[in-house]
N, C-alpha and C positions, 0 to 999 in steps of 0.2 A: 520188379519195375524196370531195373536196368536192362534186363533181357528184352523187355517189351520195347524199350527205346532202340536197342540194337536191331531188333527185328524190323522196326519201322524204318530205321536208317538204311538197313540193307535193302529193304523193299523199294525205297525211293531211288537208291543209287545203283540198283542192279542193271545189268546189260553192259555191252562194250564201252570201253573208255575212249575218249577222243584221242588220246596219245596213241592208242593202238591203231586207231583209224589213220592217224597221221603218218605212221611208219609205212602203211600200205598205199599212201597217196601217190608215190612215185610210180608204183605199179599200175594203179587204176584210179584216176581222179574221180571218175564216176562213182566208184565204190565208196570213196571218201565222202562225197556229198550226200549220197544215199544213206550212208551210215549216220551222218550228222542229223539228217532229217529224222531218221528212225529213232535215233537216241532222244532227240527233242520231244517227239510225239510220245515216246515211251515214258519219259520222265513226267510230261504233262498229264498223261493218263494215270500214272501212279499217284501223283499229287492230288489229282481230282478225286481219286477213290479215298485217299486219306481225309481230304476236306469234306467229302460227302459223309463219310463215317462219323466225323467230328460233329457236323451239323446235325446228323440223325441223332447222335447221342445227346446233343443239346435239346433237340425237339422232344425227345422221349422224356428227358429230365424235366424240361420246362413244362411239357403237357401233363406229365404225372403230377408234378408239384402244383400246377395250376388247377388241375382236377381235384387234387386233395384239398386245396384251399377253398374251392367251391363247396365240397362236401362238408368241410368244417363250419361253413357258414350255415348249412342246413341242419335242422334237428332230425337225425335219423330215427325212425320209430323203433321202439323196442319190439321184441318177439311177440308179446301179448298185444301190442298195438297193431302189429302186422296181421295177426290172426283175426283180431276184431274186424278190421277193414276187408280182409280177403274173404272171410267166411261169414261174417255177421253184419255186413255193411247195411246202412239205410240208403234209400234211393232219393232222399230229399232232406232238406234241413228241418230242424225243429226249433221253434221260438219259445222263449221262456220269459215269464214275469220274474221279478226279483225272487230271491230265495229258492231258485230252482223249481218254481211252480210252472207247470207246462201251459203255454198259451195255445199252440196249435202246431200241427205237422204241416209243412208246406206241401201243397199239391205237387206231386212229381210230374214232370214232363214225360216220364217214361213208365211204361207198364213192364212189369217184371215178375217172373214166376220161376224160382230157382229150382234147378234139377239136382237130385241126389247122385251119389256115385253109381248106384245101381241102375239109374235111369239112363245113364250116359253109355251108349253102345260102343263096341270096338270099332264099328264102321265109322262113326262120328269122329272118334279120336284119330283114326287114320287119315280121314279126309282133311281135318284141321291141321294136323302136324305136317302132312305132305304139302299142304298149300301155304301155310303161314310160317313154318318153322321146321324144316326137314331134319335139322340137327338137335331137335328139342331134347331128345333123350341122352345126348352125349355132351352137350355144352353145360357150363356152370352159370347160366343166366345171361351172359354177355359174350358176344363174338368179338375178337380183338379188332376186326375191321371197324366196328362201331366207334371204339375209342379213337382210333386213328382219324376217322372222318370228322369226329367232333372237334379234335385239336386242330386239324387243317382248316375246318370251317371257321374257327375262332381267329386263326392266324391270317387267313386269306380273305375272310368275309364272303367266301363263295360256298355254295352248297349247304346252306343253314338247315334246309329240310333234308335230313340225312337218310331216313328210311332204314329198311333192313333190320328192324328190331326183332328180337326174339319174342316168343309168346310171353315169357316172364317180363320183359321189358314193356310190352303192350299192356299186360295186366297192371304193372305199376302206373303206367300213364293213365289208364282208365280209373284206377282206384285211389291213386294218391296224388297225382299231379294234374296239371291242365294239359289241353291238347296242343298248346303252342309248341312248335318245334324249334325252340332256341337251344343253343349250345349248352347253356347253363342247365336247362331242364334235362337235356340229354345226358349230361354227366351225372346229374343227380339220379336220374332214372337207372343208370347203369349200377350205381352203388346200391340202390334199393333192390334191384333185381338179384345182385349177388348175395345180398343178405337173405332174401327170400329163399334162394336156392340152397342156402346153407341150412335153413331151418324148416323147410317144408319139402314134402315128397313131390315127385313129378306128377303124380296122380292128383294131389291136392292142388297144385298149380294149374293144371289143365282144367280141372272142374271149375276152379275160381274163374279162369279165363272165359270158359263157355257160359258161365252164369253172368258175367259182366259185360260181354261183348255186345255192341249194338248191331241190330238186324234190320234196321229200316222201320217200315211201318207195317201194321196189320191190316186186315180187311175192314177195320173201323176207322182207319187213318190215324191210329195211335202210334206213337214212337214205341218201340219194343227193344228190350235188352234181354239177353239170355236165350240159349238155344231152345229151352223148353217152351218159352213164350213164343219163339219164332215158329216152332213146329205147330203149335196150337193156332197161332194167329194167321199163318199163311196157308197151311194145308189141313187144319182141323184135326191133326193127329198127335199122338204121343211120340216121343223120340224113338221108341223101339218099333213103331209102325211105319217109319219113314223108309222108303226104298232108296237105292243108290243115287238115282237122279235128284230126288228131293234132298238128300243128305248133301250132295255136291253143291246144289243150288244155295242151301242155307250156309254151308261152310264158306262159300265165296263172298257172302254179303258183308261181313265186318271190314273188308278192306275199304269199301266206299259205300256205305249202307244207303246214303241218300240217292246214289246214282243206280245202284243195282236193285233196289227194292222194287218189287212188282206193283205196289200200291201208291196212290197219291194221297193227299191229305184228307180226301173225302172217303177213303177206303175203296176207291174204284181201281180196277186194274189199268195201268198205263197203256196208252196206244202203242208205245214203243218200248218193248222189254228186251230188245236184242242185246244190249250191254250186259244185262243180268244173265242172259242165256249164254253169251260168249264167255262170261266169267265162270259160269257153271262147267262149260267144256274145258276150261283151263284146269279147274280143280280135278276133273276126271283124268285129264292127261297126266297130271302130276301124280295122281294115285296109281295110274297104270306104269308110269316111268319108275315109281318107287316100288313097284311089285306088290301093291296092295290089292289090286284087281287084275283080272285077266283081260286079254284083248277083247274077247267076246263081251265081257261085262262092260267094257269101256264103250264099245261100239253100241251095244243095246242101250246103255244109258244116255248116250248122245242122241239117239233117235227117239227117245221117249217123249211123248207129248205132255210136257210138264205144264203147259198152260191150262190144260183141261183140269188140272188138280187145284188150281188156285181158288180159294173161297170166294163166294159171292159177297158183295159189300153188305156190311151189317151196321146199323145205327146203334149207338150207345148213348146213354144219358151222360152229358158232360158233368164233371165234378163241380160242386157249388163253388162259386167264386169266393175267394177269401179276403176280399177287400174290406178294410176298415181303417180308421185313422192309425191305430196302433200297429196293425199288420203292415201297412204301407211304409209307416215310419221305420220300422225295424228292418224290413226288406231293403228299402232304399239305402239306408245308412249302412246296413250290413253289406251290400254290394260294393259301396264306396270303400269301406274298410278292406274287404277282401281284394278289391282291384288294386289298392295301394300296396297290399302284401305281394300281389302278383307282379307289380312293376318293380318292386324292390328285389324280388327274387330273380328277376331278369337283369339285375345290376343296373337299372336305369334310374334317372333322377325323376322323382314324382312330379315336381313342379314343371319340369320341361315337358313331360308327357302330357300333363293337363292343358298346356298351351296348344297342343295338337288335338283338337276336338275329336277328329275322327279316330285317331289312335287311342285316346283315352276312352272314348265310347266303346271301343272294341274290348278293352280291358273290363269295362263295366259289364258288357254283355257276357264275357267269359265268367265273371264272378256271379252274375245272375244264373247262368247255366249251372254253375256249381251248386248253388243253393237249391235249385229245382231238381238236381240229379244226384247230389252227394249228401251224406249224412252229417252235415255241419250242425252246430248247436250255437244259437245266438242267445246269450243271457242278458236280459235287460235290467235296469234299475227300477222299472215301473212296478209298484206294489199292487197286486190284483184287488185287494179289498178297497184301497184308496181310489184306484182307477174306476172300479165299478161304481162306488158311491158317487164319484164326481160325475160320471156319465148320466147317472140317474137324476141328479140335481139339475144339470143343464138341460136335459131332455124335458123335465117337467116344468121348467121356468117359462114364464111369459115375458119376453124381452121387448116386444114391440109389434107393430103392425107388419103383416106380410104385404109385399108389393107384387102385384100381378100385372103382366104386360104381354103384348104380342110382339115378338122380335124376329128379325131375319138372322137365321143361323148360316153363316158363310160356310161352315164345315160341311152341312148337309145341303146347302143351297135351297133352303126353304124356310117358310115362316113357321115359328113355333110359339106355343104358349108357355110362358115362364113365370115362375113365382119365386121371389127371393125372401128368405126369412132374415130376420135380425140375427147375425151370426155371433158366435162367442168363441174366443180362444183364451184358454186359461192354463196356467202352468203352476205346479207346486215343486219348489226346488229346496233342497237341503242347503242351508246357508254355509255349513262347514265343509261339506264335501263337493257340492255342485251337482249332486245326483238329482236327476229329475224323477220325482217320486209318483207323480200322476199329472195328468193333463186332459184337457177338453179340446178336441180339434175342431168342433163345430156342433151345431144343434141337430143336424140331420145328414148323415153321410150320403144317403141316396140322392139328396137334393144338391148338395155341394161336396165334392171330394177334396176340396182345398183344405189342407190342415192349417187352420188359423192360429194354432199355438206356435208353429215353427216356420211355416212357409209363407205367411202373409206379413208384408212390411207395410206398416201404417204410421202416420204421423203420431209421435208420442205425446203431443200436447204439453201441458205443464208438468207431466210426470217426469220430464227431463230436468226440471229446476233443481232438485236436490243434489244430483251428482255432477251437473254441468256448471251450476252457478253457486249455490249456497255452500256446498261441500268445499270446492276449491277456495272460496272466499274465506272460510273458516280456517282451512289448512294453512293458508298463507298469511294469516293474521290480519286480513283486511277488515274483517268485521268480527264483532262478538255476537252473541245470540240476540242482543238488544240494540245493536247499532241502527241508527236512524236512517231509513232509506226514503228517498224522495218519490212522491206520487203526485207530481204537478205536470201540467201540459209541457211537452218538450219536443222540439223538432230535431231529429237526428238526420238532417239532410233529406228532407221530404219523407222521412219515415217517422210517423207520429203514432206511436202505440197508445192504446187505451186499455182500461180495465174491462171488467164485465159490462156488457150492454152499452159499449161505446162511451162509458163514463170514466171520470178521473176523480179521485177522492180529495185532491187538492190539499194535501198534508203530508207529514212525515209519518212513517210507520216503523216500529221496531222490526228488525229482520225476522224475528220469530213469528210475529203476527202477519207480516207480509207473506211469509211462506205458508203459514197455516191457512190463510184465506185466499191464497194464490193470486195476489195482486200482480199484474203484468208489469206496470211501469217500474216498480222497485226492482223486479228481476232484471229488466232490460238495463236500468241504470247500473246495477251491480255488475252485470256481464260486461257492460262497457268499460267499467272500472278494471275488471280483470284483463281485458284486451290491452287496455293502456298500461297495465302493469307488466306486460310481457311475460305472462305466466303461460307455460306450455300445456294448454288444455288438451291439446291433441293427444299428448303422451298419456295423460290420465284417462282420457276416453278410450283409447286403444287398450289400456290395461283393464278397462271395464268391458271389453269386448265389442266396443262401438267404434267402427272405423269410418270416420267421416273425412270428406275432402277438405283440403286447406281453404278453399273458397267458401265452404259452408261456415267455417268459424269466423269469417269476416262479416257475416250477416248477423245483425243484432237480433233478428227474429229467431235465431237458433235457441236463444234463451227461453222461447215460448214453444219450442218443438219444431221450428222451421227447417227441417232436413230435406234433402233431395229425394231420399228413398224411404226414409222411415226405419222403424225397428220392428223385429218380430216380438211377440209376447215373451218368448224364451230369452231373447236379448235383454229386454227391459227387466224381466225378473232377475236375471243374473247380475245385472248392474246394480239394481237396488239391494240385493242381498248382502252387499259388502258392509252395510252399515251395522249389521249384527254379526260381523265376522272380523271385528277389529280392523276394518278398513281394507280387508283382503277379499279378493274375488277368486273364486275357484271356477275353472272352466266347467260349464254345464255339460252333462253327458247323460245318455239314457241307454247306451250299450256298455256293459261292464266287461264282457268277455265273449270271444268267438273261439270255439274249438273245432278243429278239423275232424273228419271222420275217424282218424286214428286216435283221437283223444288229445292230440297236441294242441296247445294254445297258440293260435295264429294271431290273436289280438287280445291285449289286455289294457284297459284304460289306465293311463298314468296321470295322476292328478298334477295340475299345474296351478300354482297360486301366484296371484299378482297383487302386490302391495300398492294400494291406490292412495288411501288416507291413513293418517296416524290414529292411534287408539283414541287420542284426545279429540280429534275431529269426529270420529265415529260416535263418541259419547255425546258430544254436543249436538250432533245431528239427530241422534235418537231423541234427545229431549225436545228439540225443535219439531220433529216430525210426529211426535206423540200429540202435539197440539193440534195437528191436522185432524186427528181422530177425535180428540177431546172436545174441541170447540171451533174446528175449521171446517173445511169443505167436505170432510167425511164424517161429520158429527152425527149424521143420521144413523151410523152404526151403533151409537149408544143405545143400550137396551136391547139390541137384536142378538148379540153374541152370547153363547152359552158357556163362555169361559172368561176368566179374568183378563180384561183388556188393559191392565195398567202398564203392560210393556209393549203394547201394540203400537207400531208406528205405520205411517202410510202416506201416499201422496196420490191425489186424483189428477186427471188430465182429460182435456177436451180439445178437439181441433175444430176448425172453422165449421160453422153451420151444423154442429152436432154430428160431424161426419165420423168421428172416432171418439170413443169414451173409454178411459182407463182408470184402473185403480191398482196400485201396488201396495201391498200390505205385508208386514213382516213381524214375526215374533222372535225371540232369541233363537229359535230352532229352524223355522222354515219361512220362506217368502211365497206368497200366493199373489199372482198377477192375473188380472182379468181385463180383457178388451171386448168391446161390443162395436158392431157396425155392419153395414151392408157390403156384400161383394161388389155390387154395382157392375154386373156383367152387362154386355151388349151396350155399353156407353152410357148407362144410367147414372144419375147423380142423386140417389136416394139419401136422405139424411134422417137421423134419429130424431125422436120426439124431444121436446124441451126438458122432459123429466127423465131423460135417459141415464143421467148420472145417478140418480137415486135408484133406478132399476138395476144398474150395474153394481151398486153398493149392496143392494139387497141380495143380488145373486152371489156376490163375494161372501156375504155374511152366511148364506145357506151352504155354500161350498166349505167355508171354514168350520161351521158347526158340524157338518157331516164328517169331515176329516177329523175333528177333535173327538167326536163320538167313536170313531173307529180306532184312533190312537192318540190319546192325549200327550203321551210322552214326547212325541217328535216336536211339539210346540215349545217345549223346554221353558214353560212359564215360570218355573221355580228358580231359574237362573237370575241371580242378582248382579246388576252391572255397577261396579264400584267406579267412583269418579277417579280417573288417572291423575297422577301427580302433575302431569303437564297442563292440566285444565285449571285455569284461575276462576275463582267464584268470587263475585264482588257485587256491591250495590252501585247502581247508576241511576240518574235521573230518567224516568220513564219517557219524557218528552224529547230528550236529546241523545240518550245512550251514553252519556259521559258523566264524570264525576261533577258535583256542584262546583261553582266557582264563578268568578268575575271575568267577562269577555268584553271585548271592544268591537262594536260593529258601527261602521260608518262614523267613527270618531266619538261614539257614545259608549260609556261603560254600562254594562248590563249585568246584574246578578242573576245567575241561573241557579234557581233553587226549585224545590217542589217535591212531588211524589217520587219515591225511589222504587226500583225494582231490582231483582237479582239477575245478573248476567253471567254468562259462561264464555270463556275465551282462552285462546292459547297465548295471549298476550296479557300483561297487566292492564288494570282499568285505564281507559283513555282520560286524559285531563280535559277539563272544560275548554271548548274552543267556539269561536264565533260561527265558523262554518263547519259544523259537527257532523253533518250527514253526507251521504253519497248520492250524487246526481242532481243536486239542487243548484239553481241559479242564484245570483245576487237578488233578483226580484222575489224568488221563493223565500229566501231568508228574510227579506224585508217584510213580506206578508206574515211570516211566522213571528217576528219581533213586534210588529205592529199589533198583532193579535195578543201577544203576551202582555203588552203594555195596556191592554183593555180596549183597544180600538175595535170597532165593529167592522169586520171585513169578511171575505169569502174564504178564509182559511178554515179547512175542515168541511166546507160545503161542497157536496158533490157536483161536479161539472159534467156537462154532456156535450158531445159533438153537435154542432149547429147545423151541419148539412152542407156547408159551403165548400166549394171546390177550392183546393189549395192553388194559390197563384201568387205571383210576386206582389200583387196589389194588396193582398190580405196579410195582416199580421197574424201571429199565433193566437193573440187574444180574441181575434174575430171568429175563430173556429169553435170556441166553446162558450157556454152560458151556464148560469147556475141552474141545476136541475130542479131544486126544491122551491124555487121562487122566493127565497128568503133573503136574497141579497139586499143590503141596505141602500145600495146605490145602483140604479139600473145600468149605469155605464161604468161601474167600479170593477176593475180587475177581471180580466178574462171575459168581458162581454156582458150581455143583458140576461135577464131571467127568461126562462122558457119552461115549457112543460115536457116531461120525459116523453110522453106519447104523442107529441106533436111534430116529430121529426119529418123532414122531407124524404122522399126517395133518394136512393143512392145514385151517385154519378160515377161512372167508370174511371173518371180521371182523378177521382180523389184518392189520396195516399194515406188517409187516416186509417190505422189498423186497429181493429178491436177484436176482443174475444180470442186471444191466443192465436195470433196470425202466423200459423205455421203451415208448411207445405202440406198439401193433401197427398201424401205419398201413398202408393198402393202396393200391389204385389210385384215389386221389383221393376216397375215402370220407370222410364227415364223422365222423371217429373222434376223440374227445377223449382226451387223454393222462390216464392215471389215476395217482393216488398219486405224481405227479412232484413231490416236494417238498411244498408246502403244500396240494396239491389231493388231496382224499380220495375223488374219484370213482373209479368202477371203470376198469380199464385198458381203453384202446381196443383194438379187435380188428383183425384182419387184412383182407385185401382185400375180403372179402365184407361187412365192416361189421357183423357180428353181434356180439352181446355174449356173451362167453364165461364170465363169472363165475369166471374162473381165480382159484385161491387165491394169495394173495400169496407164499407160500413153497412153491410146487408142487415137490414132490420130484423131478419129472421135468425141472426147469429145468436142472439141471447134474449129471449123474451120472458124468461122466468127466473125465479130465484133458486137455481139449481145448486149453487156452489156454497151456500152459507147455511149454517145451522140456525140462522136468524130467520123466523117466519115473516118478519116485517118486510113486505114486498115494496114498501116505499123507500127502503134503504137499498140503493143500488149495490150490488155485490160483485166481487171479483170473479174472473174465470177460473175454471179448474186448473 
């Protein structure tokens, strides 16, 4: 090391000294000045050489270390994986059901017929190596200049598209990596190439390259890979039958197959093939320069009339399209996951790339190309027996009337006859893992390719109540299962919600019954209480996978499903599944694993669990939601199920005008969610029939029975749910939800006694209180206590909206009247008696909201929720996004008793 320092010092200080020049200055000043200038330049030159050497040393060290760091981030294939991909690769992806059951092999974009060693002639080998890699037989897979260019490219940002790859590198790019010429891919490509050269012969590598290289199109317009396929598809010959000119032409194609190919997409010879011919001449010249052919052979081949040898166009039967709900689902999601992997491999931020639509779409396109050209394997969680049974059930079901119309199709600029079926989207999800086990994307894929299980976003209706309203209220100790909730007329600032059929029950309901029968006013009152308690509902909903805007939470109508965009069936099922998973939600997924052609795992689902509710809340909600099935809005399931329903929980949901119908049902093992509705293409506003809820429940029952018949174990009906220690169990008064006791109301002591019921809560039993309920006014309590004292009034008498327009002139009492005509005083409390069926037509100025006034959210349209609490805008419409101007109390919203197990049509029932 000391000697090296001395040598560097001697090198820097070599040359004449200034003192020597000074001694001669008297003799010749000119000589002195010239000497100083020379000495200065000499020293500067020497210093520059040393600095340059030092910088070069740093660059080599930095570049080598950086390249090594990149490779360490990549999973380099083993020798067996390399051999699999080089010699036995598939030319398209394969899709699988769960448990490695094959679904289908993706139709390849490329036609390929591989050649054996014996079929590849020496002439072909000479043409390819002379053109693409003249040092092929002497290098070790990588030329040093390639590494230098890659490092310079990264440091300067110039010359990213480096070119000059060896045949081995090109083989790696075609078989293992993408065609993107980023520096990261280039470095990885070099290391792959080096490993291949270490473990495979030159002949193996050359054969693999010739079988993988792209050669443009054949005379049928098909994309072709492999030299054997090219010989057959362009000249109609085997490789051994090709002459020199034909070999040269084919050998030149891989550099730019889309430019040099003689055929267009129809299999017709291009009008201008001059570029391909010029490329052929370049190949011939390089063969001549390399000594592979004589000058005479070179000239004869140049003059050869090659165009006469091109095959005439030939029509072929196109492969059958592979479209289906499941195929499209896996291919689309698979492309997204692979695109994410490609972005990460390029060292880029996925979120930032997704903001650039054009750039992200390019990655998606590259990923799709890989699935159509490389042997990827996509393993799903969809179980074939369950999926098959589910499709059969939905296809055979009668869900409602078809709607036929004649519409103008802007895409084709013509009038078309269209028929819309009642569509269904259903999902089966494993509560513990989040696996999607089966689904129904629709009733007829040929009629509608929209996947209604994953891609349609619709208003959830009252199915939102358990996890938005009642679950949080239990969790934060605001209610017990028997807390009294008010169902009296109430004005929330020009938002006046009602129950089923524009009615109000005019009484208190225990929370459990209000949920079971899906009364709207109790839910809105309770939601209002949650908002005023400053509970972070948005956080809980995000954990449930439901990301709503801040403004949506301010609208009280959200308690009835009034979202801007709605939820997908998969979203709804996933959120509901938490109640049988101790309050935890697992991210739903249907792709478990994706492997690359080498066998390497490029994607593996990682389970993510979100704790939303405590075990105590989950237990209480299970008990409350079981009542929905036992004697609530889903009681029609009783007697239709072929398994023990003692642990079945559920929740129905209906949006305005029967636009959307829902049912979420869970056992300890799985959750099955079903949605029904019309797509409403071309601006239609088709609504379901009034018995649609019963139809959907019948469909859910058939699906559940079919799945149980296939695999009873996944229902986990044998699981017993023990009451957690955090849950208090106590007796309370049925009418107040509190302990008995003496209270004082308006200066009068009142003894609260009577029939008791069992309540569940995370808090101890509430003491007796004069204002015991949630959402009631002083007048409501007065009505209650007067009724308790034996006075005859309208407490518990169903009220109905009178049809009057809200204005400052009218009091709240003017808007409602007794529906059954039993009021003892025509002017007593909330107006006069009237008949249910004698309502006047609606007025668009009215703000009274009935029948779950939620937004008619559609398939991702920008629809703003209307009249959802404090928002007075018009109700958002359905999938087509049109504005309906629907009247607030449309008389068609609820004309039948669809939501109650009670067959008595004279008893107005709540909305689902």
